[in-house]
N, C-alpha and C positions, 0 to 999 in steps of 0.2 A: 717773298725778295720777287724782282722782274726778272724775266728771262725771253727770248727770244724762240720761239717754238716750232717746230713743225710736227703736224699731226700727219700730214700726208705728202708724196715726194710730187714736187712740181713747181711751177714757174715762182715770179714773186707773191702771188696770192697765198702761197704757201705759209708764209714767214707770219707769225700771232705773236704779239708782245701779251704777254700773262703773268699771273702771278701766279709763282709754284711755291712748295715747301723747300726750305732752306737744306740743302743735301748734307749728309755728313762723313767724314771721312772714314776708309778702310784702312788696313793693315798697308803701309807701308804710302800713305797718302796725305795731304793736307787738305783743309779748306781754306779758301782764299779769297779776301775781301779784296773783290776783284776792281782795279783801277782802269784798265783800257785792257781792249782784246782787238787783237791785229784780225783783218777780213781780206781772207784770200781767196784764188779762184777753186780751191778744194772745197769751201765751203759750198759754194754754189753746186759743185759736182754730188755733195751730198743732199744739198737741198732739193735737188731735183734728180734723185736715185739712182745718180751715175758710179758712186763710188764704189771701188773696188772692194771694199772691207764691209761687211756686213753692218747697216744702219740699223738697229732694231727702233721704231715709234710708240710713240712721240720722244722726240730728242731735242735738246738744245743743242743749237749751231754753236760752232767755233772751238776754236785749239790754241790758238796765240793767245798767251793772258801775262799780264802784269799785276801785280799787286802785294797786299799784306798777307801775312798768313795768320788767320784767326784762330784755328787749332789745328793739332796734330794729329794723324792716325797711331795706332799700335804700331812699335818697331820703328818709328822715326825719331832720327838722332841729326839728322845734318840741317835739320830749322826748329826754329820755335817761334812762338806767336809773337806777332810782330816783324820779324822777318820780312824786308821787302825782297822777292823775287819776281823771276819771268822765264817763262818755257811755255809748254804745250800742257795740255789737260792730260789727255790718253792715247794710248796706240790708235780709236778710233777717230780721233781728233774732232770730239764734240763737249759741249759744256762750258763753252767760254764765254757765249754772249748773254752773260747775266751777272745781278749785283755780287753772288757768289758762286763758287764752282771748286770742286774737287778736282785736284791734278796729282798726279804720281809723281812722287818725290824724285823718281828716275829720269823726270825728263824735267827737272826743273833746276836752277843756278840761281845765288844772289845776282840781285840786281846791280848792274855797276853804277856806282855813285854819280858817275860823272852825265848820265843823262837822267830823264824822268821817267816818268811810268809811261807815256802816251811813245816815247821813242821805243823802249824797252818792249813794248807789246809787236813793236813794228819788226822785231830781229828774228825769234825763234823759229819758224819752220824756214823761212827765206836763206837765214845765215847758216841754219844748219844744211840746207839744201848746197850751195855754196860750198861750205866745208868739205862737204863730201865728194864733191864735185872734184873740187884743186888738188886737194892734198889725200886723199882716200882711192877713186875711181883712178884721177888723171894722175895721181904719183908724181907733183909738179915739181921740178928743181931746177937748179942753177941751168942745166943743162939743155933745158927744154923751151921751144918754141909755142906759146900757146893764142889761140886764138878764140877768144870769145864772141859768141852768136847774142844777139839779145844785150848788147852790154849796159843798157839806160834800162832796161827792166829791174824787176826788185832784186832778184837771183844775179843777173848777170853785172850789175852793179858790185853786189859784193864777191863774186868770182873775179871781178877787176883787181878789186881790191887786194884778196885776199894771194892771187896771184903773180902781182907785180912784188911782191915779199920776195919771193922764191924764184922767179923763173929769170930765165935771160932774156926772154921778151915777150910781152902782152901787146898781141891786135887785138883787134875789137870791131863790131861792126854795129852801125847805128842808123836809123835815120837822121836826115840833115837835122832836124831839131835838136837831137841829141848829140850830136858831134862833140861841141864845146862841154856838156855834161861829162860826156865820157871820158875825156881828157882830163877833166878835174879829179876824176878818180883812179887816173894813173896809168892810162893805157898808153903803152911806147906810140902807137899809131891806131890812128882811129879810120877806119873803111866808111866810107858814104856810100849805105846800102842803096840810095838812089841815083848814085854816082856813077860807082862803079859796081862790075861782079867781081866779089871776092876772088872765084876761083881763077879769074884773068889776067888778076895782079900779084897774086899768092900761091908760094908753092914751099914745100921744105917745113910743115906744120908737125910737131910734135905729138902735140892735144889740141882736140877741138872740145869745145865746152859749149853743148847746146842746149838753149832756152827754147827756140823753137818749134823747130820740128820740118816736118813735110818738105817742101822743094829745098829749102836752107839746109838741112840737116842731109838731103839725099846728094847735093852737091859739094857736100863738106868732104866726101870721101877724094876728090881730086886734090886736095892740097895739103893730105896728109901724106909723110913721108913713109915707106914700109918699115912696119914694127911699131907706129904709132896709133893713138886711139883716140875713139870719139866716145863721149862720153855725154847720155841725154838724159834730162833730167824730164822729159814731156813726151819723148815718143820712143819705141822700140826701133832702133835702128836694123839697115835691109841687112842680113846675116852673108850672103851671098855675095853680096858687093863689097863687103869689109873681107872676105875672103878673098877675092880678084884684088881687091889693092893691097892684100897682105898687113892690114891693118885688124885691130881688136876694136870692136863697138858693141858698146851697152848700155843698157836703160835703167835706172834703178828708184826705188820710191826712197823718199826721206826718212831719215832714222832721228828722232830728236834725242838727247840725250844731255843729262849732265857736263860728262867730260865735255861735249863739244860747245856748249854752250858755256863752260866757265873759260873755254882757250880762247871762244869768239868775245865774253866780256872783258877778258883780260886786254884783248886789243884795245877795244873800245875804251875800258879806262885810261889806258896809254896813250889815248887820241889817235892812235894808230888806224881806227876802223871806223867811217863816219856810216850814221846812219841817214835813210832817208825815208821821211815823213810825207804823206801828200794830204789828203783831204783827213778832217778829223772831225767826225759826228757824235751828236749823243745815243745811247744806245739804241733808243724808241725811234732812230732813222736807221735802222738795219737795213730796212728795203730800200733807202736811197742808195746804201752802200753796196747792193747786189745789183742794183740799177748802174751803176759805175763798172761793176765786173762784167756786165751784160754788153755794155759799149759806152754806157752815158756819159759826155766829156769830165773829166777829173782831171786833178792835177798827178804830175810826176810823183811817185815813190808809193809808199804801202797805206793802204785806207785803214784808219782807225778810228774804232768805237770807244768811248767814253761812257763811266758810269755815272748817272746824276746822284750826285751823294748827298742829295737834299733828300732824300727817302730813306 
């Protein structure tokens, strides 16, 4: 089978398309015939050797996947051959850029029938990240005013949609070209980040959901009310500054799980959560996808690789 492999950590030249043996599922795993694989910044971190997790070489890149169950491993009762599923491959976020991939059943769910495999592959990591930000770490409910930074991004757009379901008010920041898009995702108010400094026009926020980090994260403490919380999926906040403002601030790493995916899938199936797919490329063009991660112009939305079914 064809896979996109890394034999040494580094730049784009470390990506190699090659034929490798088809893997076999172990206990609690399934073998997927991959239909599509999502591409995210974490893939570039792994490729370049900057992953926070141990990554033995050589490896196949990719974690977000959708496809059909080909075989089930020992102890698997949740799925059977032929099931259409989506999710992540494993805790190391590897193995997905391939024609076949082994995936842990604890990181999979049935694919929503409402969407295709390409859309499904765009969801797992960013969808679960947003779910954790909003419901688990942010504890957003009907009493909360929420500020979402980077609301046009892949995580931010889901965070806006999820928060609007339960929050008292959802405010978002976005670049000028993205303001209208973020409004379509359900934000009550969108602040043009080029036109206004959000901390000069906003106060009394209960929850800040940060997908940008840096100066934006640092400035966010000023808008939080005492007892509020700043949740970041990109960088660890300054705990001393949090203490001075009498707020909580935390950074977390995403945990993809069947339970979260099932809840997200139910919302997608009901038409209450919208996916966002950007450029769609064949598996062999993984290098172009990584050029896009590095800044090459591309469409808004998640980059997705499709498998060549002629093989």
